[in-house]
C-alpha positions as CSV (number, residue, x, y, z in Angstrom):
1,X,12.5,0.9,-11.1
2,X,15.9,2.5,-11.9
3,X,18.9,0.7,-10.9
4,X,22.3,2.8,-10.0
5,X,23.5,2.1,-13.1
6,X,20.6,3.9,-15.0
7,X,20.3,6.7,-12.7
8,X,23.9,7.9,-12.8
9,X,23.5,11.3,-12.1
10,X,20.8,11.4,-10.1
11,X,20.4,10.9,-6.2
12,X,19.6,7.5,-5.7
13,X,19.6,5.6,-2.7
14,X,18.4,1.8,-2.0
15,X,17.7,0.0,0.9
16,X,16.9,-4.3,0.6
17,X,14.2,-4.0,-1.8
18,X,13.1,0.1,-1.7
19,X,15.2,2.2,-4.7
20,X,14.5,6.0,-4.8
21,X,15.3,8.4,-7.5
22,X,15.3,11.9,-7.1
23,X,16.0,14.7,-10.0
24,X,17.5,17.5,-8.0
25,X,21.3,15.9,-8.6
26,X,20.8,16.4,-12.5
27,X,21.1,19.6,-14.1
28,X,17.8,21.9,-14.5
29,X,17.5,21.6,-18.0
30,X,18.4,17.5,-18.1
31,X,15.6,16.8,-15.5
32,X,12.8,16.5,-17.5
33,X,14.3,15.0,-20.3
34,X,15.6,12.0,-18.0
35,X,11.9,11.7,-16.3
36,X,10.4,11.4,-20.0
37,X,13.2,8.7,-20.2
38,X,12.5,7.1,-17.1
39,X,8.8,6.9,-17.4
40,X,9.0,5.4,-20.7
41,X,11.7,2.5,-19.7
42,X,10.2,1.7,-16.3
43,X,6.7,2.2,-16.8
44,X,5.9,2.3,-20.2
45,X,6.4,4.7,-23.5
46,X,4.8,7.6,-23.7
47,X,4.9,11.7,-24.4
48,X,4.9,13.5,-22.0
49,X,4.5,17.2,-21.6
50,X,4.4,20.0,-18.8
51,X,4.5,23.8,-18.4
52,X,7.3,23.3,-15.9
53,X,9.6,21.4,-18.0
54,X,12.0,24.4,-17.5
55,X,12.1,23.8,-13.6
56,X,10.7,20.1,-14.0
57,X,11.5,18.3,-10.3
58,X,10.6,14.7,-9.4
59,X,11.1,12.0,-7.3
60,X,10.1,8.3,-7.2
61,X,10.5,5.3,-4.2
62,X,9.9,2.1,-6.1
63,X,9.5,-1.5,-4.1
64,X,10.8,-4.3,-6.2
65,X,8.1,-7.4,-5.2
66,X,8.3,-10.7,-6.6
67,X,5.1,-10.6,-9.2
68,X,4.1,-6.7,-8.4
69,X,5.3,-3.0,-8.3
70,X,4.6,-0.6,-6.0
71,X,6.3,2.8,-6.6
72,X,5.4,6.1,-5.5
73,X,5.6,9.5,-7.4
74,X,6.2,13.0,-7.0
75,X,6.3,15.4,-9.8
76,X,6.0,18.6,-11.4
77,X,2.5,19.3,-13.3
78,X,2.5,17.2,-16.7
79,X,0.4,15.5,-18.9
80,X,1.1,11.7,-20.7
81,X,-0.5,10.1,-23.5
82,X,-0.1,6.6,-25.1
83,X,-0.9,6.0,-28.2
84,X,-1.2,3.2,-30.5
85,X,1.9,3.6,-31.9
86,X,3.6,3.3,-28.3
87,X,1.7,0.1,-27.6
88,X,2.9,-1.1,-31.3
89,X,6.4,-0.2,-30.2
90,X,6.0,-1.7,-26.7
91,X,3.4,-3.1,-24.4
92,X,4.0,-5.1,-21.1
93,X,0.5,-6.0,-20.9
94,X,-0.1,-4.6,-17.6
95,X,-2.8,-3.1,-15.5
96,X,-1.9,0.1,-13.3
97,X,-3.5,0.9,-10.3
98,X,-3.4,4.5,-9.6
99,X,-4.2,6.3,-5.8
100,X,-4.0,9.6,-6.0
101,X,-2.4,11.1,-2.8
102,X,-2.1,15.1,-3.6
103,X,-2.9,17.3,-6.5
104,X,-5.6,16.2,-8.8
105,X,-5.7,13.3,-12.0
106,X,-7.9,13.1,-15.1
107,X,-7.6,9.9,-16.6
108,X,-9.0,8.9,-20.0
109,X,-9.0,5.2,-21.5
110,X,-11.3,3.3,-23.5
111,X,-14.1,5.9,-23.6
112,X,-14.3,6.4,-20.1
113,X,-12.9,9.6,-18.1
114,X,-11.8,9.5,-14.4
115,X,-11.1,12.7,-12.8
116,X,-9.7,11.7,-9.3
117,X,-8.6,13.9,-6.2
118,X,-6.4,12.9,-3.1
119,X,-7.6,9.3,-2.1
120,X,-9.2,8.3,-5.0
121,X,-8.3,5.2,-7.0
122,X,-8.4,3.8,-11.0
123,X,-7.3,1.3,-13.1
124,X,-5.3,1.9,-16.7
125,X,-4.1,-0.5,-18.8
126,X,-0.9,-0.1,-20.7
127,X,-2.7,-1.9,-23.7
128,X,-5.0,0.8,-24.9
129,X,-4.0,4.5,-25.8
130,X,-4.4,6.2,-22.8
131,X,-4.3,10.5,-21.9
132,X,-3.4,11.0,-17.9
133,X,-3.4,14.9,-17.2
134,X,-1.8,15.4,-13.4
135,X,-1.9,19.0,-11.8
136,X,0.1,19.5,-8.7
137,X,-2.4,22.1,-7.1
138,X,0.8,24.7,-6.3
139,X,3.1,21.7,-4.8
140,X,3.8,18.5,-6.7
141,X,1.3,15.8,-7.6
142,X,1.9,12.7,-5.8
143,X,0.5,9.1,-6.5
144,X,0.9,5.7,-6.0
145,X,1.3,3.1,-9.0
146,X,0.6,-1.0,-7.9
147,X,1.9,-2.5,-10.9
148,X,0.2,-5.9,-11.7
149,X,1.0,-8.6,-14.3
150,X,-2.2,-9.4,-16.7
151,X,-1.4,-12.7,-16.7
152,X,-0.9,-13.4,-12.7
153,X,-4.1,-11.2,-11.7
154,X,-6.9,-13.7,-11.1
155,X,-9.6,-11.8,-13.1
156,X,-10.9,-14.1,-16.6
157,X,-12.2,-13.0,-19.3
158,X,-10.8,-9.4,-19.6
159,X,-13.2,-8.6,-16.8
160,X,-10.7,-5.6,-15.9
161,X,-11.0,-4.3,-18.9
162,X,-14.5,-3.4,-17.8
163,X,-13.2,-0.9,-14.9
164,X,-10.5,1.3,-17.2
165,X,-11.3,5.0,-16.1
166,X,-13.6,4.5,-13.5
167,X,-13.2,5.6,-10.1
168,X,-12.7,2.6,-7.8
169,X,-14.3,2.6,-3.8
170,X,-11.8,3.8,-1.6
171,X,-13.3,4.0,1.7
172,X,-14.6,0.6,1.9
173,X,-14.2,-2.8,1.2
174,X,-10.9,-3.9,-0.1
175,X,-10.3,-0.4,-1.2
176,X,-10.3,0.8,2.2
177,X,-7.2,-1.3,2.9
178,X,-5.4,-1.1,-0.5
179,X,-5.0,2.7,0.4
180,X,-3.1,2.0,3.7
181,X,-1.4,-1.1,2.1
182,X,0.2,1.3,-0.7
183,X,1.5,4.4,1.4
184,X,2.6,2.1,4.2
185,X,4.8,-0.6,1.8
186,X,8.3,1.1,1.5
187,X,8.4,1.6,5.3
188,X,7.5,-1.9,5.8
189,X,9.8,-3.4,3.0
190,X,13.1,-1.9,4.3
191,X,12.7,-4.1,7.3
192,X,11.1,-7.1,5.7
193,X,13.3,-10.4,4.6
194,X,12.6,-12.4,1.4
195,X,9.8,-14.5,2.4
196,X,8.2,-11.5,4.5
197,X,8.3,-8.9,1.4
198,X,7.3,-12.1,-1.0
199,X,3.7,-12.1,1.5
200,X,3.4,-8.4,1.4
201,X,3.5,-8.1,-2.5
202,X,0.9,-11.2,-2.7
203,X,-1.3,-9.3,-0.1
204,X,-1.2,-6.2,-2.4
205,X,-2.2,-8.5,-5.8
206,X,-5.1,-10.5,-3.7
207,X,-6.2,-6.9,-2.5
208,X,-6.3,-5.6,-5.6
209,X,-8.1,-8.3,-7.2
210,X,-10.6,-8.4,-4.4
211,X,-11.6,-4.7,-5.2
212,X,-11.7,-5.2,-8.9
213,X,-13.9,-8.6,-8.6
214,X,-16.0,-7.2,-6.2
215,X,-16.4,-3.9,-8.4
216,X,-17.6,-6.2,-11.1
217,X,-20.1,-8.2,-8.7
218,X,-18.3,-11.5,-9.6
219,X,-15.7,-12.1,-6.3
220,X,-17.0,-15.4,-5.9
221,X,-15.2,-16.4,-9.3
222,X,-11.6,-15.2,-7.5
223,X,-9.7,-17.9,-6.2
224,X,-10.1,-19.3,-2.9
225,X,-6.8,-18.1,-1.8
226,X,-7.3,-14.7,-3.3
227,X,-9.9,-14.4,-1.1
228,X,-8.5,-16.0,1.9
229,X,-5.8,-13.3,1.8
230,X,-8.1,-10.5,1.0
231,X,-10.3,-11.7,4.3
232,X,-7.1,-12.2,6.4
233,X,-6.5,-8.6,5.5
234,X,-10.0,-7.2,6.9
235,X,-9.1,-9.1,9.7
236,X,-5.9,-7.8,10.8
237,X,-7.2,-4.1,10.1
238,X,-10.3,-4.9,12.5
239,X,-8.0,-6.0,15.3
240,X,-5.9,-3.5,14.6
241,X,-8.9,-0.4,15.0
242,X,-10.2,-2.7,18.3
243,X,-7.4,-3.7,20.3
244,X,-8.9,-0.9,23.0
245,X,-12.4,-3.2,23.3
246,X,-11.4,-5.4,26.3
247,X,-14.1,-8.0,24.6
248,X,-11.9,-8.4,21.3
249,X,-11.4,-11.8,21.2
250,X,-11.5,-14.7,18.9
251,X,-15.0,-15.3,18.6
252,X,-15.7,-11.0,18.6
253,X,-13.4,-11.3,15.5
254,X,-15.4,-14.3,13.8
255,X,-18.7,-12.9,14.7
256,X,-17.9,-9.6,12.9
257,X,-16.9,-11.2,9.9
258,X,-20.0,-13.7,9.6
259,X,-17.7,-16.8,10.1
260,X,-17.1,-19.4,12.5
261,X,-14.2,-19.9,15.0
262,X,-13.1,-22.7,14.0
263,X,-13.0,-21.0,10.4
264,X,-11.1,-18.2,12.2
265,X,-8.5,-21.0,13.4
266,X,-8.6,-22.4,10.2
267,X,-7.7,-19.5,8.0
268,X,-4.7,-18.2,10.7
269,X,-3.3,-22.2,10.4
270,X,-0.5,-20.5,7.7
271,X,0.2,-17.3,10.1
272,X,3.3,-16.8,12.3
273,X,0.7,-16.9,15.6
274,X,-3.0,-17.7,16.9
275,X,-5.7,-14.8,16.8
276,X,-5.5,-14.8,20.2
277,X,-1.4,-14.5,20.3
278,X,-1.9,-11.7,17.8
279,X,-4.6,-9.5,19.6
280,X,-2.2,-9.7,22.5
281,X,0.8,-9.1,20.7
282,X,-0.3,-6.1,19.4
283,X,-1.6,-4.9,22.8
284,X,1.4,-5.0,24.5
285,X,2.8,-3.1,21.5
286,X,0.7,-0.1,22.1
287,X,1.5,-0.2,25.7
288,X,5.3,-0.1,24.8
289,X,5.1,2.4,22.6
290,X,3.0,4.5,24.9
291,X,5.3,4.0,27.5
292,X,8.1,4.8,26.2
293,X,7.0,8.1,24.9
294,X,8.7,11.0,26.1
295,X,7.5,13.9,28.0
296,X,4.8,14.5,30.7
297,X,3.0,11.5,31.5
298,X,-0.8,11.8,31.6
299,X,-1.9,8.3,32.4
300,X,-1.0,5.6,35.0
301,X,0.9,2.4,33.4
302,X,-2.6,0.9,34.9
303,X,-4.8,3.2,32.5
304,X,-2.6,2.6,29.7
305,X,-3.1,-1.3,30.0
306,X,-7.0,-0.2,30.5
307,X,-6.8,1.9,27.1
308,X,-5.5,-1.3,25.0
309,X,-7.7,-3.5,26.1
310,X,-6.2,-5.1,29.4
311,X,-8.7,-5.8,32.1
312,X,-6.6,-6.8,35.1
313,X,-3.0,-5.2,35.5
314,X,-2.0,-8.2,36.9
315,X,-2.5,-9.9,33.2
316,X,-1.0,-7.2,31.9
317,X,2.4,-6.9,33.9
318,X,2.9,-10.6,33.6
319,X,2.2,-10.7,29.5
320,X,4.2,-7.8,29.5
321,X,7.5,-9.3,31.7
322,X,7.4,-12.2,29.3
323,X,7.4,-10.6,25.8
324,X,9.8,-7.8,27.1
325,X,11.7,-9.1,30.0
326,X,11.0,-6.5,32.1
327,X,8.4,-5.0,34.0
328,X,6.3,-2.3,32.4
329,X,7.3,0.1,35.5
330,X,11.1,-0.3,34.7
331,X,10.5,0.3,30.9
332,X,8.5,3.7,32.3
333,X,11.3,4.6,34.7
334,X,14.2,4.3,32.0
335,X,12.4,6.6,30.2
336,X,12.1,9.3,32.6
């Protein structure tokens, strides 16, 4: 996405791999032209029209990843068209998976039309003519794009092209994980080191590939590594949503995902910690966050521990002290 040099005159800020650019520092008459040029250089060449060109506003926050890119856009209403001439001029041979977060999008490509609202997702390609209409519903159109190189997407024989401009499932399977991944990535990337950032990028690509393959009915054709990464992401989300269940343990996780405990431990062989350690750490983090919240306390320490899956107060206190170096009572007293 735009570098500091390329965005002279805009409000550009960078935090590690995250770059944010805002048109507000530009003179109002220059904003729409700058946005048009930025999209052509950093996404793909298109022709843009806007009923708000005379008062256009736009912002983009992009995360640079080793093999993909995630960018969140907010902008005034516009229509973008990509013609065969644009494709001949420059084709990055890229797929874009779009997640609509605010406003409405009408996407036309490959003789298909998708009308998308908040929470919806769809796929489009840089290699075919395209028309996109973005309505801002009185505010800004807000969306996130996941950029995927055709060469790196592990779907053979152009299978992804069958899904262009088709609404994709966003509330089940990999789609239910991909949406939160896309919206939370910029914040996570700000504190990630290079190795973790590469891993975060791989998760996004694998989740997208799993979503597209499942939609095509050929998920088993994906590489084993891609299937494993997508399964790990589903397991992680399951653990997060069931931390309050005192019966949550490796056996329960394995049973829910229809795999053996041995297979589950094998999946975690490359992770920083075991399944049980992951569950314990996340429970402790939730407890610590609750104990350090300012304001009146409605729960005792024991109630907080029970709320996040610790059945025995003594076990909770020992685990808390090992992780944070002080007992939970001292943490709460310090906040008070």
